[in-house]
C-alpha positions as CSV (number, residue, x, y, z in Angstrom):
1,M,0.0,0.0,0.0
2,A,3.0,2.3,0.4
3,P,3.1,3.2,-3.4
4,F,-0.5,4.5,-3.2
5,T,0.4,6.7,-0.3
6,E,3.5,8.1,-2.0
7,T,1.6,8.8,-5.2
8,I,-1.2,10.5,-3.4
9,Q,1.3,12.6,-1.5
10,Q,3.0,13.6,-4.7
11,F,-0.4,14.4,-6.2
12,G,-1.1,16.7,-3.3
13,E,2.2,18.5,-3.8
14,Q,1.3,19.2,-7.4
15,I,-2.2,20.4,-6.4
16,Q,-0.5,22.8,-4.0
17,R,1.8,24.0,-6.8
18,I,-1.2,24.7,-9.0
19,G,-2.8,26.6,-6.2
20,E,0.3,28.7,-5.9
21,V,0.3,29.4,-9.6
22,M,-3.4,30.5,-9.3
23,T,-2.5,32.8,-6.4
24,V,0.3,34.5,-8.3
25,A,-2.1,34.9,-11.3
26,V,-4.7,36.6,-9.1
27,K,-2.1,39.0,-7.8
28,E,-1.0,39.7,-11.4
29,F,-4.6,40.4,-12.4
30,E,-5.0,42.8,-9.5
31,E,-1.7,44.6,-10.4
32,A,-2.7,44.9,-14.0
33,D,-6.1,46.4,-12.9
34,K,-4.3,48.9,-10.6
35,R,-2.0,50.0,-13.5
36,G,-5.1,50.4,-15.7
37,A,-3.7,47.8,-18.1
38,G,-7.3,46.5,-18.7
39,F,-7.9,43.5,-20.9
40,P,-4.3,43.3,-22.4
41,G,-2.9,43.2,-18.9
42,R,-5.2,40.4,-17.8
43,L,-4.5,38.5,-21.0
44,A,-0.8,38.7,-20.4
45,A,-1.3,37.5,-16.8
46,T,-3.5,34.6,-18.1
47,R,-0.8,33.6,-20.6
48,R,1.9,33.6,-17.9
49,M,-0.4,31.5,-15.7
50,A,-1.0,29.0,-18.6
51,Q,2.8,28.6,-19.0
52,R,3.3,28.2,-15.3
53,L,0.6,25.5,-15.2
54,D,2.3,23.3,-17.8
55,E,4.7,21.4,-15.6
56,P,2.5,20.7,-12.6
57,V,-0.5,19.8,-14.8
58,V,1.7,17.3,-16.8
59,K,3.1,15.8,-13.6
60,L,-0.5,15.6,-12.2
61,M,-1.6,13.7,-15.3
62,D,1.4,11.3,-15.0
63,L,0.6,10.8,-11.3
64,S,-3.1,10.1,-12.1
65,N,-2.1,7.5,-14.6
66,R,0.5,5.9,-12.2
67,Y,-2.1,5.8,-9.4
68,T,-4.7,4.1,-11.7
69,S,-2.1,1.6,-12.9
70,Q,-1.0,0.9,-9.3
71,L,-4.6,0.2,-8.3
72,H,-5.4,-2.0,-11.2
73,S,-2.1,-4.0,-10.7
74,V,-3.1,-5.0,-7.2
75,D,-6.9,-5.1,-7.6
76,S,-7.4,-8.7,-8.4
77,G,-4.9,-9.9,-5.8
78,T,-6.5,-7.7,-3.1
79,R,-9.9,-8.9,-4.0
80,A,-8.7,-12.5,-3.9
81,I,-7.2,-12.1,-0.5
82,I,-10.3,-10.4,0.9
83,E,-12.6,-13.1,-0.6
84,S,-10.3,-15.9,0.8
85,M,-10.3,-14.6,4.4
86,P,-13.5,-16.3,5.5
87,A,-12.3,-19.7,4.5
88,S,-8.8,-19.0,6.1
89,V,-10.4,-17.9,9.3
90,E,-12.8,-20.9,9.3
91,A,-9.9,-23.3,8.8
92,S,-7.6,-21.6,11.3
93,P,-9.5,-19.4,13.8
94,E,-6.2,-18.0,15.1
95,S,-5.7,-16.3,11.7
96,R,-8.6,-13.9,12.4
97,G,-6.1,-11.3,13.8
98,Q,-4.1,-11.3,10.6
99,A,-7.3,-11.0,8.5
100,C,-8.4,-8.1,10.6
101,E,-5.0,-6.5,10.4
102,F,-5.1,-6.8,6.6
103,F,-8.7,-5.5,6.5
104,G,-7.6,-2.6,8.7
105,S,-4.7,-1.7,6.4
106,V,-6.9,-1.7,3.3
107,R,-9.6,0.3,5.1
108,N,-7.0,2.9,6.3
109,V,-5.5,3.4,2.8
110,A,-9.0,3.5,1.1
111,E,-10.3,6.0,3.7
112,S,-7.2,8.2,3.4
113,A,-7.5,8.2,-0.4
114,R,-11.3,9.0,-0.1
115,G,-10.5,12.0,2.1
116,A,-7.9,13.2,-0.4
117,M,-10.3,12.8,-3.3
118,A,-13.2,14.8,-1.8
119,P,-11.8,18.3,-2.6
120,L,-11.0,17.2,-6.2
121,K,-14.7,17.1,-7.0
122,T,-15.0,20.8,-6.0
123,M,-11.9,21.6,-8.0
124,I,-13.4,20.0,-11.1
125,D,-16.6,22.0,-10.7
126,Q,-14.5,25.2,-10.5
127,L,-12.4,24.3,-13.6
128,V,-15.3,24.0,-16.0
129,P,-16.2,27.7,-16.2
130,M,-12.5,28.7,-16.1
131,E,-11.9,26.7,-19.3
132,R,-14.1,29.1,-21.2
133,L,-12.1,32.2,-20.1
134,S,-9.0,31.7,-22.2
135,R,-7.9,29.9,-25.2
136,D,-4.4,29.7,-23.6
137,L,-5.7,28.1,-20.4
138,R,-8.2,25.8,-22.0
139,P,-5.8,22.9,-22.9
140,R,-4.1,22.9,-19.5
141,L,-7.3,23.1,-17.5
142,R,-8.8,20.3,-19.6
143,T,-5.8,18.1,-18.9
144,L,-6.0,19.1,-15.2
145,R,-9.7,18.2,-15.2
146,R,-9.0,14.8,-16.8
147,A,-6.3,14.1,-14.2
148,L,-8.6,14.9,-11.4
149,T,-11.4,12.8,-12.9
150,L,-9.1,9.9,-13.4
151,M,-8.1,10.0,-9.7
152,I,-11.7,10.1,-8.6
153,E,-12.8,7.3,-10.9
154,A,-9.8,5.1,-9.8
155,Q,-11.0,5.5,-6.2
156,E,-14.0,3.3,-7.0
157,V,-11.6,0.3,-7.0
158,M,-10.8,0.9,-3.4
159,E,-14.5,1.5,-2.6
160,D,-15.2,-2.0,-4.0
161,W,-12.5,-3.4,-1.7
162,L,-14.3,-1.7,1.3
163,R,-17.7,-3.2,0.1
164,L,-16.1,-6.7,0.0
165,I,-14.6,-6.2,3.5
166,D,-18.0,-5.0,4.8
167,D,-19.8,-7.9,3.2
168,S,-17.2,-10.4,4.6
169,P,-18.4,-12.7,7.3
170,V,-15.1,-12.1,9.1
171,R,-15.9,-9.7,11.9
172,C,-13.2,-7.6,13.4
173,E,-13.6,-5.6,16.6
């Protein structure tokens, strides 16, 4: 489960970088307005923001793809382990502790990821109207939206694991 945690951490770092780029852009818009630069000043600030977004957005897309790949590479094995636990515990009742430990690890990772994904939905909603603002920003924001959506959709794999654990007859205190 460590690779998931690392990827999610790196994902968060890129989201933070994007937030910093947006903050700088807002300041540049305000400065352009104070100078009376009008639309050309705002357009120049928008173009600079688009350029600054390139690197973190590309990294975010790469991380989204990595996260999805990581999940899918362990999905069938994780499901098999979860589904085999009832038979293992029935055959060897002392293995209940190990089963519960495994269930707890899966649950912790899935719930941590769920918490990290919740703000992404809000971010996606905010990106849609922003895409219409600038031809320069549009491709970056669409890539950003795709990366965020990919992460949210990938989370469904872990949600399935949680459903399997909840449906398991193995009860953990």
